[in-house]
C-alpha positions in Angstrom: -97.4 -51.3 -11.2 -94.8 -49.5 -9.1 -92.7 -48.1 -12.0 -89.5 -50.2 -11.3 -87.9 -52.3 -14.0 -86.9 -55.8 -13.2 -83.2 -56.6 -13.6 -81.6 -59.8 -14.7 -79.8 -61.8 -12.1 -76.4 -60.3 -11.4 -77.3 -57.0 -13.1 -78.2 -55.3 -9.9 -74.7 -56.1 -8.6 -73.1 -54.7 -11.7 -75.1 -51.5 -11.5 -74.4 -50.8 -7.8 -72.2 -48.0 -6.6 -68.7 -48.3 -7.7 -66.8 -50.5 -5.2 -63.7 -51.4 -7.2 -60.3 -50.5 -5.7 -58.8 -49.9 -9.2 -60.2 -47.6 -11.9 -61.7 -49.2 -15.0 -60.9 -47.9 -18.4 -63.5 -48.0 -21.2 -62.5 -49.8 -24.4 -63.7 -48.4 -27.7 -66.7 -50.2 -28.9 -65.9 -53.1 -31.3 -62.2 -52.4 -31.2 -61.0 -54.4 -28.3 -61.4 -58.1 -29.0 -60.1 -60.9 -26.9 -60.5 -64.7 -26.9 -61.6 -66.9 -24.0 -61.4 -70.6 -23.5 -64.6 -71.9 -22.1 -65.4 -75.6 -21.8 -63.0 -76.8 -24.4 -64.0 -74.1 -27.0 -62.5 -70.8 -27.9 -64.9 -67.9 -28.0 -64.4 -64.3 -29.2 -65.3 -61.6 -26.6 -65.6 -57.9 -26.8 -63.9 -56.1 -23.9 -66.1 -53.3 -22.5 -63.7 -52.1 -19.8 -60.5 -53.2 -18.1 -58.5 -52.4 -14.9 -55.5 -54.0 -13.3 -57.9 -56.1 -11.3 -60.4 -57.3 -13.9 -62.5 -56.7 -16.9 -66.0 -56.7 -18.3 -66.7 -58.5 -21.6 -69.6 -59.2 -23.9 -69.7 -63.0 -24.4 -71.8 -65.1 -26.8 -72.8 -67.6 -24.1 -73.8 -67.7 -20.5 -71.0 -67.8 -17.9 -71.8 -68.9 -14.4 -70.5 -66.8 -11.4 -67.2 -68.2 -10.0 -66.4 -70.0 -13.3 -62.8 -69.7 -14.2 -62.0 -68.4 -17.7 -58.8 -68.1 -19.6 -58.7 -64.9 -21.5 -56.1 -63.8 -24.2 -55.6 -60.0 -24.4 -53.7 -58.5 -27.3 -50.8 -56.1 -26.4 -50.5 -53.8 -29.4 -47.4 -52.1 -28.1 -45.4 -55.4 -28.0 -47.4 -57.3 -30.7 -48.1 -60.2 -28.4 -50.9 -61.8 -26.3 -51.3 -61.8 -22.5 -52.9 -65.0 -21.3 -54.9 -64.3 -18.1 -57.0 -66.4 -15.7 -60.1 -64.6 -14.6 -63.0 -65.6 -12.3 -66.6 -64.6 -13.3 -68.0 -62.2 -10.7 -71.4 -61.5 -12.4 -73.1 -62.4 -15.6 -76.5 -61.2 -17.0 -78.2 -61.0 -20.4 -76.9 -58.2 -22.6 -79.1 -58.6 -25.6 -80.9 -61.5 -27.4 -77.9 -63.9 -27.5 -75.1 -62.3 -25.6 -74.1 -61.9 -22.0 -72.4 -59.1 -20.1 -69.8 -60.7 -17.9 -67.6 -59.1 -15.2 -64.4 -60.9 -14.2 -61.7 -60.6 -11.6 -58.2 -61.5 -12.7 -56.6 -64.3 -10.6 -53.3 -62.3 -10.7 -53.7 -58.5 -11.4 -52.1 -56.8 -14.3 -49.3 -54.4 -13.5 -49.9 -50.7 -14.3 -47.4 -51.0 -17.1 -49.2 -54.0 -18.6 -52.6 -52.2 -18.4 -51.2 -49.2 -20.1 -49.7 -51.3 -22.9 -53.1 -53.0 -23.4 -54.9 -49.7 -23.6 -52.6 -48.2 -26.3 
């Protein structure tokens, strides 16, 4: 045994050196909930982090890379929802029945929109 731990497909990509052009902001555990439309069903997701260019979520089902998702993000400042299209960049098992999924927004958030979502 060589002492290395096998990673799930896509996990190595997610754990690589930071390559994002925009900084990600962590979301408080369990507080930031969004909804996504996948294959005709609406699923609740937990947002782990977000930037103007994308987000990482915990999802209760597998999501294939390059799959297009529709995600609703709640804007507490304006008491409304942002509907965003996002493409799956990576997905790997998070725990027994959930997946860690990184997505890139089809159209980035503005700095103002991001700040409103964070507060």
